[in-house]
C-alpha positions in Angstrom: -14.7 -12.0 -5.8 -13.8 -14.0 -2.8 -12.7 -17.6 -2.9 -12.2 -19.6 0.3 -10.7 -23.2 0.2 -11.4 -24.5 3.5 -9.6 -27.8 2.9 -6.2 -25.9 2.3 -7.1 -22.7 4.3 -6.5 -20.5 1.5 -8.5 -17.3 0.6 -8.1 -15.5 -2.6 -9.3 -11.8 -2.8 -9.6 -10.6 -6.4 -11.4 -8.1 -8.7 -13.0 -9.0 -11.7 -12.7 -5.5 -13.2 -9.9 -3.1 -13.4 -10.5 -0.8 -10.1 -7.4 -0.3 -8.1 -9.4 -1.6 -4.9 -6.6 -3.5 -3.2 -3.6 -1.9 -4.4 -1.8 -0.4 -1.5 0.9 2.2 -1.6 4.6 1.6 -1.0 6.3 4.0 1.3 10.2 4.8 1.5 12.0 7.7 3.3 13.4 9.9 0.5 15.9 12.8 0.6 14.5 16.3 -0.2 15.2 17.3 -3.7 17.5 20.3 -3.9 19.0 22.5 -6.4 22.1 24.8 -6.4 21.2 28.6 -6.5 23.9 31.2 -5.7 26.2 29.8 -3.0 23.8 27.5 -1.6 21.3 24.8 -1.9 17.6 25.5 -2.4 14.3 23.0 -2.0 12.9 22.2 -5.6 9.4 21.9 -6.2 7.7 18.4 -6.1 8.6 16.6 -9.5 8.5 12.9 -10.6 12.1 11.5 -10.6 13.5 7.9 -10.8 14.5 6.6 -7.5 17.8 5.4 -8.2 18.4 4.1 -4.4 15.1 2.2 -4.1 16.9 -1.1 -3.8 18.5 0.3 -0.9 15.6 2.0 0.9 13.5 0.7 3.6 10.1 -0.2 2.1 6.7 -0.2 3.8 3.3 -1.0 3.0 0.7 1.9 3.7 -2.4 0.1 4.9 -5.2 2.3 6.0 -7.1 1.3 9.0 -10.8 1.8 9.3 -11.6 3.9 12.2 -13.9 6.6 13.2 -12.3 10.2 13.3 -8.9 10.8 12.1 -7.2 9.0 9.4 -5.2 5.9 10.9 -3.0 3.5 9.1 -0.2 0.8 9.9 3.2 0.9 8.1 4.0 -2.6 7.2 7.7 -3.2 7.0 8.9 -4.9 4.0 12.6 -4.3 4.7 15.2 -3.3 2.3 15.6 -5.3 -1.1 19.3 -4.9 -1.7 21.3 -5.9 -4.8 21.4 -9.6 -4.3 17.8 -10.2 -4.0 15.3 -12.0 -6.4 12.9 -10.4 -8.8 10.2 -11.5 -6.8 11.6 -10.4 -3.5 8.4 -8.2 -2.5 6.1 -11.1 -2.9 8.3 -13.2 -0.7 8.4 -10.7 1.9 4.5 -10.3 1.8 4.2 -13.9 2.1 6.4 -14.0 5.2 4.4 -11.1 6.6 1.2 -12.8 6.3 2.6 -15.9 8.0 4.3 -13.9 11.0 1.6 -11.3 11.7 -1.5 -12.7 13.2 -3.4 -9.3 12.7 -2.3 -8.6 9.1 -4.8 -10.5 7.4 -7.8 -9.3 9.5 -6.6 -5.8 9.2 -6.1 -6.3 5.4 -9.6 -7.7 5.1 -11.2 -4.8 7.1 -9.5 -2.3 4.7 -10.6 -4.1 1.7 -14.4 -4.5 2.9 -14.5 -0.9 3.8 -12.9 0.1 0.4 -15.3 -2.1 -1.4 -18.3 -0.5 0.4 -17.1 2.9 -0.6 -16.5 1.9 -4.1 -19.9 0.0 -4.3 -21.8 3.0 -2.8 -20.2 5.4 -5.3 -21.3 3.1 -8.3 -24.9 2.8 -7.0 -25.3 6.5 -5.8 -23.6 8.7 -8.5 -22.6 12.0 -6.8 -22.4 10.3 -3.5 -19.7 11.4 -1.1 -16.8 9.1 -1.0 -14.5 8.4 1.9 -11.3 9.8 0.7 -9.0 7.4 2.3 -10.8 4.5 0.4 
């Protein structure tokens, strides 16, 4: 669903059902997990862990960019939350980003539109190949 309030210049992009169509990944640089074996450290296989330092990590939004050929994306800087930040820190950062970056809304709408087309095609054509990025 798209609602555009022309008087207030506000656009709402929303889903009526529970498909994760507009849920974007958050990225952060993390240290490699290691364990001790013998006299040295060894890399551990991938496992799910709690990131106790997430509030002190530099967070970014991973936004796929619709282009032909290779997979392209933008990493949109949210910053570091820190200990003194409010519970709605991420929402405040996103609001600032949309106000500061003239291309962000267009890039997000392009991503959303392509994701919707891929999702719609899969719904209409069972077994259809889906763009793996979207």
